[in-house]
N, C-alpha and C positions, 0 to 999 in steps of 0.2 A: 302848244307843242304836240305833234302827233305821236301817239304811242306806237311802238314797234309791234308788228304782228309776227309772232315767232313762227306760226305755220306758214305765212307767206314768205318769210325769210328762208325757211327750209326748202320750200318749193322752188324758189329762185336759185338756191344752192344746187338742188338737184338738176335744174335746167342747165346750169353751167357745167355741172359734171357730165351730163349727157352729151354736151357739145364736145368736151374733151375726150370722152370715150369714142364718139364717132370719128373724131380727127385721128385718134391713135389707131383705130381699127383700119381706117383708110390708109394710114401710113404703113401699117403692117401689110395690107393687101398690095401696096405698091412695091414693097420690099419682096413679097412673094413673086410678083411679076418680073422683077429684076433678076431673082434667082432662076426663074424659068428661062429668061432670055439668056443668061450666061450658060446654063446647062445645055440649051439648044445649040449655042455656038460651039460648045465643047463636044457636041455629038452625043450627049447623054439624053435619052428620051424617057428616062425613068423619073416621072414627075411626082409620083407618090411614094414616100419612103416610110414603111411601117415602123422601122426602128427609130426614125427621127421623130415621128409623131408620138410614139410611146414615151420617148425621152422628154418631149415638151410637156405632156400631160403629167408625168410623174414630177417634173420640176414645179409645175403649177400647184400640185397638191402638197408638195413639201414646203413651198413658200407661202401658201395661203394662211392668212392670219385671222379669217372669219370677218364678219359673223356668218357668211355663207359656208356651208360645209364643203369639205374637200371635193367630194364627188360632184356637188352642184357646180362648183367653180370649174372643174375639169370638163363638165358637159358643155358649159358655156364656151370654153376654148375649143372644144371639138367642133362646135358649129361654126366658129370663126375660121378655123382651119379648113373646114369643109367648103365654106363659101369662097375662101381665098383660092383654094385649089380649083374650084369650078370656073374662076376667071380665066384660067388657061384652058382647061378641058374638063368638063364634068366626068367624074369617075363612074364607070358603068359596071354594075354588080349584079350577077345573076343569083337568085335565091330560090329555095324550095317553096313554091307558091301553093295556092294562089295568093292574091293580095289579101292582107289582113292577118297573115299567119304570124306566129311568134318568131319565125325565121326572118320575116321582113322587119319586125321590130328590132331583132338583134342586128340586122344589116344597118338600119338607120342609127342604132346606138353606136355602132363602130365607125361608120363612114360619115355620119352627119346627114342632115336633111337635103343637102345640095347634091348628094349622090343620085344617079339614075338607077333605080332598082328594076330588075327584069324578072318576073315570076316565071318559074319552070315547073313542069308537072311532076318531075321525078329527080331524085338525087343524081342519077347518072347523066341527066341532061344538063345539070349545073356543071358537072365536071367536063362534059363535051363542049359546052359554050366557052369555058375558060381555055381549053386546049386549042379550040378553033379561033381564039382571039376575037371572038365577037363580043365578049365581055372581059374587062380588065381583071376582075376578081369574082369569086363565088363564095356563098355562105351556105353551109350545111350543118344540121344538128349532129352532134356526136354522142352525147350522153345526158341523161336526166338523173337528178339526185334521188328520185323516187323509183323510177322504172328501169334505170340502167342504160347500157350502151345501145346505140342505134346501129344495128348489125349491117344494114345496107350501106351506110357511110364507110364503115371499116372495109367491107368488101370491095368498095369502089376504088380504094387506094391501092389494092394489090396489083392491079394491071395498068394503072394510070401513072403518068409521069408528072402530074401536078404536084406542087409543093405547098405545105401548109405555111401560111405567111402571118397568121395571127389567130387569136381566140377571143371569144365574147362570152361572158357569163351573164345570163339574164334571169332575173327573179320572175318566176311564173305565177301569175294570178289567174285562177279560173273563175268565170262568172256564169251564173245560170240566167239565161236571157230568153225573151220571147219576142215575136214580131208584133206589128201594130194591130193585126187582126186576131190575135190569140186571147182567149179568156184564160187568165192565170189559174182559174179553178177547174179547168177542164183539160189540162195537159195530160196526154196519154203516151207521149214518146219524146225521147231526148236524143239529139244527134251530137256526136263529137268524134274526135280522133280516138283511136283505141287506147293510146297512152293517157289522154286526158280523162277518159272514162275510168281508167285504172287509178289515176291520181286523185279522183273524187269518189271512189267506190263507197267509203264509209259514209260520206255525206249523203249520197244518193240512197243508201240503205236506210238511213234514219229519216230522210225527209220525203223521198219519192220512191218507196220500195216496190211499188207495183207498176210503174211505167216502163215501157219498152226502151231498151238502151241500144241504139243503132250506131255502129262504128262506121265512120266515113273517112275519106282521104285526108281531110284536114279540118281544123277548127273553123277556118274561114268558109270551107264548103258547107259545114253544119249551119253556120250563120246564114249563108245564102239560101239554103233550103227553108229555114224557118221563116225567112222574110215573106214567103208567100203561102205559108200553111196556116191552118186554123187551130190545131190542137197539139202542136209540137213545140219544143224548146231546144236550145242549143247550149252547150258548154263551150266557151271560147274566151278570148282575151279582149282587152280594151280596143284594139285596133279593129277587130272584126265587128264589135258592137257599134262603133262609130261609122264604119264603112257601110254597113247594112241597115243602120237606123233602128237598132233593136233596143228594147227596154231591159235593164238589169232588174231581175226579181231578187236575186241573192248574190252578193259579192264575196270574192275570195273564199270559195268553197273547197279548195284543195285540202286533202286530209292532213298533210304535213305543212306546217307554216313556213318552213325553209326550202320549199320546193323550187329548184333552179334547174335550168338547162344550159349546158355548154355547147357553143357553136364554134365551128372552125372556119377560118378565112383561107381559101385556096387561091393560088396564083400559079405563075409559070417560072418564077425565079426564087432562088434562095435569099433569105433576108440576112443582112449583116448583124453583128451583135448590138443589142441595145443597152446591155448592162444588167438586165433582169430577164432571162430567157428560158424557154423550155424547148426541148427537142422531142420529136416523135419518130419512132423507128418501127419497122416490122421485120421480124426474124423468123426463119423456118429452121427448126431444130432437127437434128438427126435423132431417129427413134432408138435411143440407147439408155441404159441405166444412168441416172445422175444428170440427164440432159437439162432439166429445169434448174438444178443447183448450179451447174456450170454457167447457165445464162445469168443468174442472179449475183453470183460471187464477185465478178469484176466491179459491179456497182458498189458493193460493200468495201472492197479492197481500196478503191480510189476515192471513197467518200462522196459518190455522186448520188443524189436523192432521187429514187425512182418514185414517181407520183401516180403511175397507173400501169396496170398489167392486165391485158385482156387476151384470151385465147380463142381462136377460131379454127374449126376443122380445115385441114388443107384440102384443096380441090384436086391435088396431084397425086395424093397417096392415101389409101385407106388407113384410118386410125393414126394419122400423123396430124400435127397441129402447127399453126403459126401463131406467133405472139406479137401483139401490138403493145409497145412500151413507150411511156412518156417519162422523161426525167428532167430535172431542174438544172439545165446548163445548156450552152450553145455548143455546136460541134467544133467551134474554133477554140473553146476552152481546152487547156492541156489535159485536165482530168477526164473530160468527155472523149477527147481523141484517144486517150489510152484505153478507156473502156471499149470503145468501138473497134480498136485495133485487136484487142483480145477476143472479142466476140467474133470478128470476122475469121479468126483462126479456128473457131470451134463450131460455129453454126453452118448449116447447109447454105443459107442465103441471108443476106442482110441488106436492107433498103432504108436509107434515111428519107423520111417523108418531109422533113423540114425542121428548121430551128426558127423560133419566132418569139416576139415579145410576150411575156406573161400578161394576162388580162389586166388592164389598168382600172377599169370601172366595173 
């Protein structure tokens, strides 16, 4: 009598499960194609629904029973949805480039690997491509937990009609890397983006206090330069390291272990409620006593949670300010509508930048 091989039995079971998984993914893809066909017949050309995707991912995380973690399971479903969407038409997304930046990493995290990513040299070029409809969406950085807000992104919203359609939170790991021709003992210069240099200031002071620190346009540009130099290093992320074939000398050198950057997804249309949403607005207040108090009071009175408040100098009037505000609600929520109605009566100008699903992953 032949003894059973438990390892072989488990492998056979895995093979069977793999077949079931592939069959179910294919069935899901066919359903997605049917949905696209029906929407096309109804004249609906909106094939990507941010609120629907957020609802699916939240449901996956709520129903997950392990052993894979909730975020791991949601990432798998993100890729499945990305591939299914690409069967109809790959989504085209502009991002602040060049290739290999954290913004591209955030783009792929949100849209999946089947999205077509288009690098742009500046934040306003991302806005321009979305408005010109040469890209479906754009991704731009908005704030870092260590270094604060990205002012250029805020300023770009003031005169633009784009809408915020989503957000991405990305854990930022900085690595100290060199090119194939560099001797690690003779490094005299390090390239990186100014914010990355700031995020690693203490580590550099302790480990390389005497080398020159050179700020460049992006971490990817830093990695590109190092690739062909003999005595320089770069501080950048994993994508840049892989793209330019660099060697990591030190990993995760950021001064604060919870260093994260938040990115915004921009598009041309408002997003319906998903059930867990945020809204971003910009207001210009009249220069009078109590103006800031009057701006904040409606949020307290109606129980709406303000999650961010940033001020920027107004370009229209000396010593006047505009405020960028995020709060936890959709504009269609009654409490949010009441807040906006009160603000509109008291401020000089109010603009809703968008309501969008809160970051899932």
